[in-house]
N, C-alpha and C positions, 0 to 999 in steps of 0.2 A: 262740487268740492269746496273749501270757501277761498275766499280773496289772498288770506294769508299762505294757506297751504300751496296756493297758486305760484304767489311771490317766491315761497320756498323753495316749489319744483323749478322756477328760472336761474335758481341761482344764488338768492338773496338769503342771506343770514335771516334767524326767524324773529332775533327781534330788534331788526333795524327792518323788517315786513311789518312788525307791529308799529313799530314808531312812525314808519313811514305814514300807514292808514289812518293813524291816532291824530298825526301833525296834519295830513291831508282833510282830516273830518270823513272821514271813511267814506269818499267819495266816489270810489273805486281803485281799481288798478292802475289806470293811466296816471292817475295824478299822485299814487304814490311812486308810479317806476318813475314818473317826472321830477317828484322831491327827490327820492334817492337818487337819481343821476345829477343834481343839481347838487347836493350835498355830500357825495362818495367822499370827497375830502376831509370833511369837517373833522378836527380833530374829537369832539363829540360826538358821533353819528353812533358809539356804540352803546352811550350812555343811558340809561332807564327814561322813558318819557315821561315828561311834570305835565300834568295838565296847566293851562294858564290859570291864574287868579286875576279875575276882572269885570267888566260888562260883558255880557255875551247878549248877542243876538236874540231877540224876542223875550227878552225879560227887564224887569223894572228894574232903575237905582235902587239900591237899599238906601234906607232912613239914612239923613246927616243927623250927626251928633252936635249939641249944642255944645254952647262956653264951656257947660260945665260939665262936659262928658256925658250926658242924657240925649238918648234919641228924642229928635223932635216928633211929634204926633204927628199922624195924617187926618184931617178933620172926618169924621165918617158923616156919610148922609146920611139924615134924619126927612122925619114928612116936616119938620118946624122947616127946612133948606130949602131954596127956590130950587127948581127943576131946571134942566139943561133949557128947556123950551122957554122956560121965562126968563131966563140972561141970554137967550139967543143966541148960544155956542150948541146947534144941532149935529154938527160935526166931530165923530170919534176921532184921534190920533190912528193915524195907520204905523202897523207893527213892520220895522225893517227885516225882510225875510233874505236880502241879497244885499252884495256890496256890487258897484258899477266902476270899472275903472274909467275915469275920466279923458287920459289920454287916448286910449286904445278902442275902449265901449266893452271889452272885454266882462261878463259878468262873474262874480264870485261866489262861493257860499259862504264863506267863515273869515275870521281874521287871517288864520294859519295862511289860506290862501293868498290873501293880500300881502300877508309878507314874504310867499314864496313869488308869486307874482313880479312884486317889487324888486327881488333881489337877482330873478333873471331877466327880468325884461328894462329895469331903472326907472319906472315911471314912478310918479309919488302924488299923485291927486286921484283918491278916489270918492266916493261916496256912497250911499245910503238907498236901496232901491226896496219896494214894499212887492215885487214881482218875484216869485217863488221859482227856484231854477228845478224843472221838471227832473225827474229821475230816469237814468238814463233805461230803455228797454231791453229785452234779454237779445233781441237781434244786435242793438247797439254795444251791449255791452261784448257778445263776440267778437263782433267786429273791431271793438278795441282793444280787448287781449290779443286777437290774430296781429293787429299793426304793434301793440307792445311785444310782441314774439317775435314779429320781423325786427323791428329795432333793437331789439335784446341777442336776436341772430346775425344783425348786421355789427354790432359794437363788438361782437365774439370774433367775429371775422376780421374786423377791423387790426383786436388788439391780438390777435394771430399773426396777423400781417404783419403788424409791429414788431412780434417777438422773432416773426422769421426775421426779418429783416437787422434787426439788432442780433441775432445768433449770427448771419451770416456778416455783419462786421467786425463781431468778435473774431469767427472763424479766418477771415482776409488779416485781424491782428494778430493771430496767435502762427498764421504761416509767415507773415510778415517776419516775424520776431525771430519767429525759427528757420527761416534762412540767413537773416543776418547773425543768429548762434553760429550754423552751419558754416558760413561764410568765415565769420573769427576763429572759429575751431582749424576750418582748411587753411585759414593762414598760418596759423601756427603753428600746425604740424609741418606744414611746408620751410616754415623758418626753423622748425627742430630740425627738421632733416639736413636742412644747407648746415645749419651748424654742425651737425656730423659729419658731414660730406666734408667739409673748408678740415676738421679735426683729422679725419681720416686721411686726406689729400696732404696736410702738414707733417702729418707722421711718415708718411709713405716719402715725403721729400726728403726728411729728417735722414730716414732709411738710408735712400738711395745717397744721400747728400753723404751718410759715414761710410757707406759701401766704397762710395768714389774713393773717398780719404784714406781707407784702408788700402787701397788698391795702392793710390798715390805714394803711400808711404811706404806698403811692399817692393816699389818699384824703387822707389828712394834708397831702402836699404840694400837692395840686389844690387843698384848700381855702387852702393860704397863698398861691399864686399868683393863686387868682381875689380874696380880699382885699388882696392887695399890689397888683393890675391893677386894681381898681375903687376902690383909696384914692388909688393917683396920679392916675388921670383923673375923677378927682368934680368938677374946677374947671371941666374943658373939656366934661362933659357937662352945666352947668348952662343955656347959653346956649342949648342945643338945645333942654329942655325948655320954655323961656319959650317961644323959637318955635312951637315945635309948640302950645304953650298957645293964641298968640296965634293961629295961622293959624286961617280958618274953618271950622270943622267942616264935610267932606263925607257924603254920604249915605252909609248903607253899604248896598252890594247883598247883598240877601240870593242864597246857591250855593242853586240850586235841584240836591234830591239826583238822580244818575245812574240810570235805572231800569236794573237788570242784566238782559237777556231772558234767561231760566230755558231751559236745552236741557232740547228734548223726544226721550226717547228712545221707540224703538218697538217695540223688541226688547229681549227680558230673558235672561239665558245663568243658567243656574241647575244647581249639583254638588250629588249626591244621595250620602250618604254610606250604604249598604245595612247594613243588621244584620250582617253576615259581615267587616266591616271596607273592605270595595271599595269602589268610586264608579262613578258614572256619570254623564256632562255631556251636556246638553240645549239647546237655542238654543228659543225661545218668544215670539211677538208679545204686546206689553204689556197688550192687549184680551183677552188666555187667562185664562180659568179654572183655579183650583186642580184642578177637576174634570179637564180635560184633562192638566194635572200629573201628577195621580195613574196616568190611565189609561195616560202616555207610561211610568212609573215600572212599572207595574203589569206591561210588554207587555216591557220590557228587564232587569227585575231578576233577579240571580243566587244570591239569596240564598234559595230559596224563596216562597210564594202565601202566608205567613202574613197577614193583617189587619194594617195599619200606619197611621199618622196621621206627616203632616211636621209637623217638629219645625226653627226657627231656632236658631243658636247664642248672637249677641248682637241685639239684645236677646233673653233665648230666650222663645220663643211658642210653642205649639204649636195647627194647624189642623186642624179634628176636622172630620168629617161636615158640620158647619151651615157650614163655611166656602166649601164648594165652588164654590158661582156666584157668589165672591167672586172679583173680576180680580185681576192679576198686578199689575199698577197700584197697587189701593188694597190690596193686601194689602203694600205698600211693600216688593217684589221688584223693582224695576226700579232699575237697567237687570243688578244681577247679587246671585246669595245665595251660599248653602250652607243643605242643607235635611237633615236629620238624619230618619231612619225610625225611628221608637219602633215596638214590636209593641204593642197595644192587649191 
C-alpha cells in the first residue's frame, strides 16, 4: 500500500495527502501528518500543489545574465589552463545534503521542511550540512505508522469527546429553554383561568344582585298593594268589627291532640363494612342481641379473623364487649343501620 493510500485510509482527502507528501519532500507519512495537522485550517489547503521555483539543494546556480541580457559564459577547462594542483586548491566544495536548525539541532531534508519547522517551533536560524539524512528502515516506518495511527485515534477520540460535550451543552440549553417556555405557558394559562373565573364570579354576583333586587322590588310592590287594599276597605270593615264585638262570645272548643301510633318494627337490616373495604348484609330480629350480630359477622367476614368492634357512622358510637347483651332495639339500630368493623 502506497503512502497516499495509507493517508486516505486514515481519513484524509486524497488531494490533501498528495499535497502533504509533496510539500514534506516525500519523507514519509509522519512528516505528511505533521504538515496536515499544522495546516489543516489554512484557506488554501485544498488548492493544487505548485512546486517552488528557485535554488534546489544539490544543484548549481543558473548562469547570471550580464548587463545586455546575455548569459555570462563559464570558462571551460583546457590543457592550457593551470590545474587545481598548480593553483593550490586541492579541495572541492562539498554539496549540501541537508539543513540543520541552529536553535534546536534538528536535521531537516528540504526547504519545505525548514518552513514547516519554523512555523511550528518559531525558530529562524538554519544552516546547510553535508551530512545526509538516512532513509527510514521498514521497521522504523511501521513504528512511525503505528505512532501516527495512535495519534490520529487520540485526535478522533478528542474530537468525539468535544462533540459529545458540545451536544450535552446544547441539550442542556434546549431543556432550559423548553422549561422556560413551559413556565411561561403555564403562567399564561393560569392568568387566563383567573380571568375566566373572575368573569364568572362577576356574572354570578350580578345575577344574584339582580335576583335580590327583584325580590326586594316584589316585596315593595306587595306592601304597596296591601297598604292600598287595607286603606280602601277600612270603612267597610268597621261595622263587621262592631258586629263581631256585639255578638255573644261562644265557648272555645279545645282541640285534643291526635295520638299517632308509632309503627313497631320486628326486623332489622344491617350492613357491615369490613376492614378490607368490602361489605356484607344481614337481616336480624329486633330482639336479637349484639352478640348474635357479632357471631354472624365472624362467620361471614372475608377480611381475616382479627378481633374487632362495631361502630356506627352517625352519630358515631362504638359497641364494645360490654354491649354484647344489648338488643338491637335498645341499641337504636332498628329498622336499619350501617356498622363499621374497627380493629381492636
